[in-house]
Every structure is written in structure tokens, then in C-alpha cells.
N, C-alpha and C positions, 0 to 999 in steps of 0.2 A: 504494500500500500504506500509506503514511504517513497518507493521508487517512482510510482506514478505521480505523486505530488511534486517530486523534484523535477520530473519531466514536464509536468504541467506548468510549473512556475518559473522554470529556467530555460529549457530548450525551446518551448513553443514561442515565448516572447522574442527570443533571439532570432529564430527563423522568421517570425512575422516582421521584425524590424529589418532584417536583411532583405526580405522580399519587398517591403515598402521602399527601401533605399534604391533597390534595382528598378522598381517601377518609377520612382521619382526621377531617376537618371534618364529613363526612357521617355516618360511623358512630361516630366516637369513637376515641380513641387505643387503648383496650384491645382493641377488635375488630380494628382495623387491625394491631396487633402480633400478635394471635392469628392472623389470616389469613396473615401472613408466616411465622410459626412453623409453622402447620399445612401450608402448601404446601411449606416446606422439609423437614419430617419426612416427609410423604407422598412427596415427590419423591425423597428419599434412599432410601426403602424401594422405590419402584417402579424406580429406577435399579439398585439392588442386584438386584432380582428379574429385571429384563430382562438385566442383565449376566451373571448366573449362567446364564440360559437360553442366551444367546449363547455363553458360554464352553463350555457343554456341546455346543452345535452345532459349535463350532470343533473341539473334541476329536473329535467323531464324524467330521467331514470329514477331519481329519488321520489318524485311524485307518483310514479308508477309502482313503487315498492321494490325496486331493484337496486342492488348495490352497484354503484357506478365505478367499479374498480378499473375497468379499461379506460374510461374517460378521465379518471384521476391520473392514470399513467400519462395520458395525452397532455393533461394540464402541467404535469411536472416537466415533460419534455418540451412543451411550448415555453415554459418559464426559462428553462436552461437555454433554449435556442435564442430567446430574447436577450438573455445576458451575453451570450456569445456574439450576437449581432451588435450589441452596444460596446463590445470590446474592440478597440481599433486593430485592424488586421484583416487580411484577405482569407487566410485559412480558417480563422474563427468565424468569419462571415459566411464562408461556404458551408461549414458545419451547421451554423445557425439557420441558414436558409433551408438546408436539407431537413432539419428538425421541424420546420414549419410546413413542409409539404407532406400531406397525409400519407402518400405512398411510401416515401422514405422514412417517415416517422414510424410507420408500422414495422419496417425492417428494424429500426432501433428498438422498438418495443419488444419484438421477438427476440432480439439478441439479449436485451436486458432480462427478460423472463428466464431465458436459459441460464444466464449468469446467476440469477437469484436462486433458481432451482439447484444449480451446482453447489452454491454456498450452503444451502439448506441440507442437501443430501450428504455433503461432506461434514456436516455438523459445525461448520463455521458460522456462527451467528454474530450479529453486531448488536451490542447492548449499550445503552446510554445510562449513565449514572449521574444523578443530580445530587450535588452536595450542598447542604445548607450551612 
């Protein structure tokens, strides 16, 4: 787990920065900053739209007496995708947009379900302890 966090917080930003520098050299600083701003704003709008649709579907399922587990998964993935889109960088933007598209989001959900099943079947559980 620690290895993933090191990768997430060190390698990914370095790669993102190098990519933005290369794009800036090719397109210019103005256009590169514009791309980052446009993807962030567009991503925030799409995340809000998808989030509201998912929230409405959760409400419908609860009103019909069903547990909205699948829709809650969608909501978590949409939230994570929105955060990725607000993070400057093209790789994170690509992953964020993929998380907002229902088809690719379903692939992420399937992968996450399998990972959770593996964790449970191996007896590795995550517990949270609150200390007062």
C-alpha cells in the first residue's frame, strides 16, 4: 500500500509536469495553460452532471426499497474522477474523463469489485479505529 502512495504522490506529478513542459514547448505556455483550465472546467461540469444523475438514480432505488449499492459505487467513482479532473495534468484528466463515461466507469467498477473480492477472500480487511 505504501508503494502505491509513493507512486501516486511522487512519480505521477513528475510525469505530469514533464508532459506539460513538453506540450508547453510544442504549443506554447498560453495554450498549455488554456488546455489545463478548459479540461478542469469541463471536467467539473461533467462530474456535476453525472453526479446529479447518479444521485437521482440512488433516490429512485431507495424509494423503490432497493439498496443502491451499484449506484453508490458510481457516485464514488464520479467523485474520484472529478478530483482527478481538477488536478492539473493530462494523464489525470484522461483518467478522470474515463471515470465519467459510463462504459469505462463500468470497467473500473468491475475491476474494483474483483479487487475487493480478492481482499475479502484472502482475509485482508481494512479496519478504521477512532481514538478519542
